[in-house]
C-alpha positions as CSV (number, residue, x, y, z in Angstrom):
1,M,82.5,78.1,84.5
2,N,82.5,76.3,87.8
3,S,86.3,76.2,88.3
4,V,89.4,78.0,87.1
5,R,91.6,75.0,87.5
6,T,91.0,73.6,84.0
7,S,92.7,76.6,82.5
8,F,95.9,75.5,84.2
9,V,95.6,71.7,84.6
10,Q,95.0,71.1,80.9
11,M,98.5,72.4,80.2
12,T,100.8,69.5,80.5
13,R,104.0,71.1,79.3
14,L,105.4,74.4,80.5
15,D,108.5,76.1,79.2
16,P,109.9,79.5,80.2
17,L,108.2,81.3,77.3
18,M,104.8,79.9,78.4
19,L,105.6,80.9,82.0
20,S,105.9,84.5,80.9
21,L,102.6,84.5,79.2
22,F,99.7,82.4,80.5
23,P,98.3,84.2,83.5
24,F,99.8,87.6,83.1
25,V,98.3,89.3,80.0
26,T,94.6,89.4,80.9
27,L,91.4,91.5,80.4
28,A,89.8,93.2,83.3
29,Q,86.1,92.3,83.7
30,A,83.5,94.7,85.1
31,T,82.3,94.5,88.7
32,P,79.2,96.3,90.0
33,A,80.8,99.7,90.5
34,P,78.4,102.2,88.9
35,L,80.4,105.3,89.8
36,F,83.7,104.1,88.3
37,P,83.1,101.4,85.6
38,P,86.4,99.7,84.8
39,P,87.9,99.9,81.3
40,T,87.5,96.9,79.0
41,K,91.3,96.4,79.1
42,V,93.8,96.8,81.9
43,P,96.3,99.4,80.6
44,A,100.0,98.6,80.4
45,Q,102.4,100.0,83.0
46,E,103.3,103.7,82.4
47,L,107.0,104.3,82.9
48,V,106.8,107.9,84.2
49,I,110.0,109.8,83.7
50,P,110.6,112.7,86.1
51,R,110.4,116.0,84.2
52,E,113.8,117.2,85.4
53,A,116.9,115.3,86.3
54,L,119.4,117.1,88.5
55,P,123.1,116.4,88.1
56,A,124.8,114.2,90.7
57,Q,125.2,116.2,93.9
58,E,126.9,115.8,97.2
59,T,125.0,113.6,99.7
60,L,123.3,115.9,102.2
61,Q,123.3,115.0,105.9
62,I,119.9,114.1,107.1
63,Q,118.3,116.4,109.6
64,E,115.3,115.9,111.9
65,I,112.5,118.4,111.4
66,F,109.9,118.8,114.2
67,Q,106.5,120.0,112.9
68,P,104.2,121.1,115.7
69,Q,100.7,119.9,114.9
70,E,97.9,118.0,116.5
71,V,97.7,114.3,115.8
72,R,94.2,112.9,116.2
73,P,92.9,109.3,116.4
74,L,91.1,108.3,113.3
75,P,87.3,108.1,113.9
76,G,85.4,104.9,113.0
77,Q,86.7,101.4,113.1
78,L,87.3,98.3,110.9
79,D,84.3,96.4,109.7
80,T,83.8,92.7,110.7
81,V,84.6,91.1,107.3
82,P,87.1,88.2,107.9
83,V,90.3,88.2,105.9
84,L,92.6,85.2,105.1
85,N,95.9,86.9,105.5
86,S,98.8,84.9,104.0
87,N,102.2,86.7,104.4
88,S,104.3,84.2,106.4
89,P,106.8,83.1,105.4
90,E,107.3,86.1,103.2
91,V,110.2,84.4,101.4
92,V,109.3,80.8,100.4
93,Q,112.2,78.4,99.8
94,S,110.5,75.1,100.8
95,E,107.0,74.1,99.7
96,G,104.1,73.5,102.1
97,I,101.1,75.1,103.7
98,L,101.2,78.9,103.9
99,I,97.9,79.1,105.8
100,S,95.1,76.6,106.1
101,T,91.7,77.2,107.8
102,F,90.7,73.5,107.3
103,P,90.0,71.4,110.3
104,P,93.0,69.5,111.7
105,I,91.2,66.1,111.8
106,G,92.6,63.7,109.2
107,K,95.7,65.8,108.5
108,D,99.3,64.5,108.9
109,V,100.3,67.8,110.6
110,P,97.3,69.0,112.6
111,S,99.0,72.1,113.9
112,A,99.1,73.5,110.3
113,H,95.3,73.9,110.2
114,L,93.4,76.7,112.0
115,N,89.9,75.3,111.7
116,Y,87.9,78.4,110.6
117,A,85.0,78.4,108.1
118,F,84.2,81.5,106.1
119,Q,80.7,82.4,105.2
120,G,79.2,85.4,103.4
121,R,81.7,88.3,102.7
122,F,85.4,87.5,103.1
123,D,88.7,88.5,101.6
124,I,91.9,86.8,100.7
125,F,95.2,88.6,100.8
126,S,98.6,87.1,100.1
127,H,102.1,88.3,99.4
128,H,105.0,85.9,99.0
129,I,108.4,85.9,97.4
130,A,110.1,83.0,95.6
131,R,113.9,83.1,96.1
132,V,116.6,80.8,94.6
133,S,120.1,81.0,96.1
134,S,121.9,78.6,93.8
135,G,121.4,75.8,91.3
136,Q,118.8,75.4,88.6
137,P,115.6,77.4,89.7
138,R,112.3,75.5,89.9
139,T,109.1,77.5,89.5
140,L,107.2,78.0,92.7
141,F,103.4,77.9,92.3
142,H,101.0,79.7,94.6
143,G,97.6,78.0,95.0
144,I,94.4,79.0,96.8
145,L,92.1,76.0,97.5
146,L,88.5,76.2,98.6
147,N,86.4,73.5,100.1
148,N,82.7,73.1,100.7
149,P,82.2,71.2,104.0
150,T,78.4,71.3,103.8
151,S,75.7,69.0,102.4
152,Q,74.5,71.7,99.9
153,P,76.1,73.4,96.9
154,V,77.9,76.7,97.8
155,K,78.4,79.5,95.4
156,V,81.5,81.7,95.8
157,E,81.3,85.0,94.0
158,V,84.5,86.9,93.0
159,L,83.4,90.5,93.5
160,Q,86.8,92.0,92.8
161,G,90.3,90.7,92.6
162,A,93.8,90.8,91.1
163,S,97.1,89.0,91.3
164,Y,100.4,90.2,89.9
165,T,104.1,89.4,90.1
166,T,106.9,91.8,90.3
167,R,108.4,90.5,87.0
168,P,107.0,90.9,84.4
169,D,103.7,92.5,85.7
170,A,104.7,95.3,88.0
171,L,108.4,96.3,88.2
172,F,109.6,98.4,91.1
173,I,110.3,101.6,89.2
174,S,111.3,105.1,90.5
175,L,108.3,107.5,90.5
176,P,107.8,111.1,91.4
177,S,106.1,111.8,94.7
178,Y,102.7,112.3,93.0
179,V,101.5,111.2,89.6
180,E,98.0,111.9,88.3
181,D,96.8,108.5,87.0
182,P,93.3,108.7,85.4
183,Q,93.7,105.4,83.5
184,G,95.4,103.2,86.1
185,R,98.7,102.9,84.3
186,V,101.0,104.0,87.1
187,Y,102.3,101.5,89.7
188,A,105.5,100.4,91.3
189,G,105.5,96.8,92.5
190,P,102.8,94.1,92.6
191,G,101.2,95.4,95.7
192,S,100.8,98.9,94.2
193,R,99.2,97.4,91.1
194,V,96.8,95.0,92.9
195,V,95.3,97.8,95.1
196,N,95.2,100.1,92.0
197,D,92.9,97.5,90.3
198,L,90.6,97.1,93.4
199,L,90.3,100.8,94.1
200,R,88.9,101.0,90.5
201,G,86.4,98.1,91.0
202,R,88.2,95.7,88.7
203,R,88.3,91.9,88.6
204,Q,91.3,90.6,86.6
205,G,90.4,88.7,83.5
206,F,91.5,85.2,84.5
207,L,89.3,85.2,87.6
208,P,85.8,83.7,87.3
209,R,82.7,85.7,88.3
210,E,81.8,82.7,90.5
211,I,82.5,79.1,91.2
212,I,80.1,76.5,92.5
213,L,81.4,74.0,95.1
214,Q,79.4,70.8,95.3
215,P,79.1,69.2,98.8
216,G,82.5,68.1,100.0
217,E,84.2,69.4,96.8
218,N,87.6,71.1,96.6
219,Q,88.5,73.6,93.8
220,M,91.5,75.7,93.0
221,L,90.6,79.4,93.0
222,I,94.0,80.4,91.7
223,N,97.0,78.2,90.6
224,L,99.7,80.7,89.6
225,P,103.5,80.7,89.1
226,I,106.1,82.9,90.7
227,P,108.8,82.4,88.1
228,V,112.5,83.1,88.9
229,A,114.7,83.6,85.8
230,G,118.0,82.3,87.4
231,A,120.0,81.8,90.5
232,P,120.6,83.8,92.5
233,G,117.2,85.5,92.0
234,S,113.8,86.2,93.4
235,N,110.3,87.3,92.4
236,G,107.2,88.2,94.3
237,R,103.4,87.8,93.9
238,S,100.7,89.8,95.6
239,T,97.0,88.7,95.5
240,L,93.9,90.4,96.8
241,L,90.4,89.0,96.4
242,R,87.0,90.2,97.6
243,L,84.6,87.2,97.8
244,R,81.1,86.3,98.9
245,S,79.8,82.8,99.6
246,T,76.4,81.4,100.1
247,G,77.5,78.9,102.7
248,S,80.5,77.7,104.8
249,V,83.9,77.5,103.0
250,Y,87.3,76.4,104.2
251,A,90.3,78.0,102.4
252,A,94.0,77.3,102.2
253,S,97.0,79.2,100.7
254,L,99.6,76.8,99.5
255,A,103.1,76.7,97.9
256,M,104.4,74.0,95.6
257,Y,107.3,73.6,93.2
258,A,106.2,72.8,89.7
259,P,106.2,69.0,89.1
260,I,108.5,67.8,86.3
261,K,107.2,65.8,83.4
262,D,109.4,64.7,80.5
263,G,112.1,67.1,81.7
264,R,109.8,70.1,81.8
265,E,107.8,71.9,84.4
266,R,104.0,71.8,84.5
267,P,101.4,73.4,86.8
268,P,100.3,71.3,89.8
269,T,97.0,69.4,89.5
270,L,94.1,69.7,92.0
271,E,95.0,66.2,93.2
272,E,98.6,67.2,93.9
273,W,97.4,70.3,95.8
274,Q,95.1,68.2,97.9
275,T,97.9,65.8,98.7
276,L,100.1,68.7,99.9
277,L,97.2,70.0,102.0
278,F,96.7,66.7,103.8
279,K,100.3,65.5,104.1
280,S,102.5,68.6,104.4
281,G,103.4,71.0,107.2
282,L,104.0,74.7,107.1
283,A,106.2,76.1,104.3
284,G,109.6,77.5,105.1
285,P,111.9,79.0,106.1
286,R,110.0,80.4,109.1
287,D,110.2,84.1,109.7
288,I,111.6,85.7,112.9
289,P,108.9,85.2,115.7
290,P,107.2,88.3,116.9
291,T,108.0,90.1,120.2
292,P,105.2,89.3,122.7
293,P,103.0,92.4,123.4
294,G,104.0,94.3,126.5
295,S,107.6,93.1,126.4
296,N,110.1,95.7,127.9
297,V,112.5,95.7,124.9
298,V,113.9,98.5,122.8
299,R,113.5,96.7,119.4
300,V,110.2,95.1,118.5
301,F,109.9,92.3,116.0
302,Y,106.3,92.4,114.6
303,G,106.6,89.1,112.7
304,R,104.8,88.3,109.5
305,V,101.1,87.6,109.3
306,A,99.5,84.2,108.8
307,G,96.0,84.0,110.1
308,V,92.4,85.1,109.9
309,A,92.1,88.8,110.5
310,V,89.0,90.9,111.1
311,G,88.4,93.9,108.9
312,S,88.3,94.7,105.2
313,Q,87.4,98.4,105.3
314,W,87.7,101.4,107.7
315,E,85.0,103.9,106.9
316,A,84.8,107.1,108.8
317,K,83.5,110.7,108.8
318,L,86.1,113.0,110.2
319,T,84.4,115.8,112.2
320,D,85.2,118.0,115.2
321,N,83.7,115.6,117.6
322,P,81.1,112.7,117.5
323,K,78.2,115.1,117.8
324,S,79.4,117.5,115.1
325,E,78.6,117.4,111.4
326,V,81.6,119.4,110.2
327,L,85.4,119.4,110.3
328,T,86.5,122.9,111.1
329,I,89.7,123.7,109.3
330,P,92.7,124.8,111.3
331,K,93.6,128.4,112.1
332,R,95.9,130.1,109.6
333,G,99.3,128.6,109.4
334,R,98.3,125.5,111.5
335,A,97.6,121.9,110.8
336,F,96.2,118.7,112.3
337,S,96.6,115.1,111.2
338,Y,94.9,111.7,111.5
339,G,96.9,108.5,111.8
340,L,96.7,105.9,109.0
341,S,97.6,102.3,109.7
342,T,98.9,103.1,113.2
343,L,100.2,100.1,115.0
344,Y,101.7,98.7,118.3
345,R,104.6,101.0,119.3
346,G,103.7,103.3,116.4
347,T,100.6,105.2,117.4
348,L,102.1,108.6,116.9
349,G,101.0,109.6,120.4
350,T,97.3,108.8,119.7
351,G,97.2,105.5,121.6
352,Q,95.2,104.1,118.7
353,I,96.2,100.8,117.2
354,Q,94.4,100.4,113.9
355,S,96.0,96.9,113.1
356,A,93.3,94.3,112.5
357,K,92.8,91.7,115.2
358,L,93.4,88.0,114.5
359,L,90.8,85.3,115.1
360,A,93.3,82.6,114.4
361,R,97.1,82.5,113.9
362,Y,100.2,80.3,114.1
363,P,102.4,80.6,117.2
364,D,105.4,82.0,115.4
365,T,103.5,84.7,113.4
366,A,102.3,88.2,114.1
367,Y,99.9,88.9,116.9
368,Q,98.0,91.5,114.8
369,A,97.6,92.1,111.1
370,H,100.0,95.1,111.4
371,G,100.1,97.2,108.2
372,N,96.5,96.5,107.4
373,Y,97.6,95.5,103.9
374,G,94.8,95.5,101.4
375,I,92.4,97.2,103.8
376,Q,90.4,100.1,102.3
377,Y,90.3,103.4,104.1
378,S,87.2,105.4,103.0
379,L,87.3,108.8,104.7
380,S,84.9,111.8,104.4
381,L,86.0,115.3,105.4
382,P,83.1,117.8,105.6
383,L,85.4,120.9,105.7
384,H,84.1,124.1,107.2
385,N,85.6,127.5,107.2
386,P,84.2,129.4,110.2
387,A,86.2,132.6,109.5
388,K,84.7,135.8,108.0
389,Q,87.2,135.8,105.1
390,P,88.3,133.1,102.5
391,Q,90.9,130.6,103.6
392,T,93.0,128.2,101.7
393,V,93.4,124.7,102.9
394,T,95.6,121.8,101.7
395,L,95.3,118.0,102.1
396,A,98.4,115.8,102.2
397,I,99.6,112.3,103.0
398,Q,102.8,112.3,105.1
399,T,105.2,109.7,106.3
400,P,106.6,110.9,109.7
401,L,109.0,108.9,111.8
402,K,107.3,106.1,113.7
403,D,106.8,107.0,117.4
404,D,104.5,106.1,120.2
405,R,104.8,109.2,122.3
406,N,102.8,112.4,122.2
407,K,105.3,115.1,121.4
408,G,102.8,117.7,120.3
409,G,103.8,117.2,116.7
410,L,105.5,115.0,114.1
411,L,109.2,114.3,113.2
412,F,110.3,114.3,109.6
413,Y,113.7,114.1,107.8
414,N,115.2,116.7,105.5
415,P,116.0,115.3,103.0
416,P,113.9,112.1,103.5
417,E,115.6,108.7,103.6
418,N,116.1,106.8,100.3
419,R,113.9,103.9,101.5
420,V,110.4,104.0,100.1
421,F,107.7,103.7,102.8
422,F,104.6,104.2,100.8
423,R,103.7,103.5,97.2
424,G,100.1,103.2,96.0
425,P,97.1,105.0,94.6
426,V,94.7,107.5,96.3
427,R,91.3,108.5,95.0
428,I,90.1,112.0,95.9
429,R,86.5,113.3,95.2
430,Y,85.6,116.9,95.9
431,T,84.0,120.0,94.6
432,D,86.6,122.4,93.2
433,D,86.7,126.2,93.6
434,N,84.7,126.6,90.3
435,G,81.9,124.4,91.7
436,S,82.7,121.4,89.5
437,T,82.7,117.8,90.9
438,Q,86.1,116.2,90.5
439,T,87.4,112.7,90.9
440,R,91.2,112.2,90.8
441,F,93.4,109.2,91.1
442,V,96.9,110.0,92.3
443,H,99.7,107.5,92.7
444,V,101.7,108.5,95.8
445,T,105.3,107.6,96.5
446,Q,106.8,108.6,99.8
447,H,110.1,107.9,101.6
448,R,110.7,107.6,105.3
449,G,110.4,111.0,106.9
450,Q,108.9,112.7,103.9
451,Q,106.5,115.6,104.6
452,G,104.9,115.4,101.2
453,E,103.4,118.1,99.0
454,P,99.6,118.9,99.0
455,L,97.5,116.4,97.2
456,L,94.7,119.0,97.0
457,T,94.5,122.7,97.6
458,L,91.1,124.4,98.0
459,T,90.0,128.0,98.8
460,L,86.9,128.1,101.0
461,P,84.9,131.3,101.1
462,A,83.8,132.8,104.5
463,G,81.5,130.4,106.3
464,A,81.7,127.8,103.4
465,H,81.4,124.0,103.6
466,R,83.2,121.7,101.2
467,L,83.1,117.8,101.3
468,V,86.2,115.9,100.4
469,Q,86.3,112.1,100.2
470,V,89.6,110.2,100.3
471,D,89.8,106.4,99.5
472,L,92.9,104.2,99.5
473,L,93.7,100.6,100.0
474,Y,96.8,100.4,102.2
475,P,99.3,99.0,99.8
476,P,101.5,95.9,100.3
477,D,105.2,96.9,100.0
478,S,104.5,99.9,102.3
479,T,105.7,100.5,105.9
480,P,103.3,102.1,108.4
481,P,102.3,104.5,109.8
482,Q,101.3,107.5,107.6
483,V,99.1,110.5,108.4
484,L,96.4,112.4,106.5
485,T,97.1,116.1,107.2
486,V,94.8,119.1,106.8
487,Q,96.6,122.5,106.8
488,T,95.4,126.1,106.5
489,L,97.8,128.3,104.7
490,D,99.0,131.7,106.0
491,Q,97.9,133.3,102.8
492,T,94.8,132.7,100.7
493,V,95.2,131.3,97.2
494,G,92.4,132.2,94.7
495,V,92.6,129.2,92.4
496,T,92.6,125.5,93.0
497,A,96.2,124.4,92.9
498,S,97.6,121.2,91.5
499,P,100.1,119.2,93.5
500,T,103.5,120.9,93.4
501,N,105.4,117.8,92.6
502,T,103.1,116.1,90.2
503,S,103.5,114.4,86.9
504,S,100.7,113.2,84.6
505,S,100.0,109.9,83.1
506,P,98.6,110.3,79.5
């Protein structure tokens, strides 16, 4: 199958029932991932109900909690894989170009084209919301168009990928802090579900294994609706694709309202997408422009990202120092943390900005790919207990208050704010206290200022070594930064403990 556009273009009539069906119920296809082969079918969303529901209680006043602990820069760095990052405007209410890396020559609005060709490994990330304020809603379509500018055929492989809407694919549901999720049925929001799929090596069923672009040819890689049921109303779609091409490829992320035929909506054709690419300017309304770096202001506007970022994965081995092969656990009762997705004015005192740099961007969009949405963190922790007695260590993800100063610790809220700042899956691989190799997938939900319970508790014998591996794709719909915290308990626990606040997905 050389193109996916035929599965959409051949449909000439589209009513609301069809909108709710055609791209959403799909089969996941296997990608080369020998350690974690994907299931033959993507499971339905598991609505996890908290085990206990407390009666309504008086609202408690939020208090700041200072936790003294060392915060370390994260070793390693982003790789050099380019990423088409399409997140501006986040809310789309007028059709047009979201981001185009095509050359500006021959286009009616040259400034809408960034002139960057992908070759080899590259990713595409997009997150956009269709919103209708009044009147009869028209369905907004999101399209990703690829072009081969060369004189030879180019093959584009879809290594992994997924695209989901909030409704009906991935509702924002309330979840416990930790939910064991061996089957991939637990998610809250489209960003959470997309990274859930890719963390498990999946390619969503409607995506082809590959497409062949003939010299000069354009093809639609995706052509998907973001349906809104009525006015006022909104719906979002998140997409993440890992691709590999055998030659140069231009790419564009586009937004178009469904054309009307015989009083009914239909998907846009390739020709209509091409016309929009050549004739239109940027989609709107435009987001608030970012604050220039170095500005002496109290409040910073980061802006939304629309550009070509550098970095798909951050791989690191966390050790005592660059020459060491071990990560010595803290002394009893102490902890240290590593920043995750730290950003400008939010380095937690480390001075480390992990946000991906941008090779190309629009003037009114973000200066960096803050948030690192869709980027995979693959971290190895070779834990070592140097003491002459067993010690119990815990591993946790935490969401402290954003800060740029070194205060000798982290600030949290008690109780945490209601706003959710992190929602997504984490994979943990380790050897438990019984010597068995374990792989766990845990969906994590955290609110601003939440200290979090341990994801993992291990008891290390005197002088023992234990390798723990943590993988996560930083989820869209989250707000950075977070930290990965290693803590040694005051007292030794003899058995591997499960997370204190954990539910299980059947």
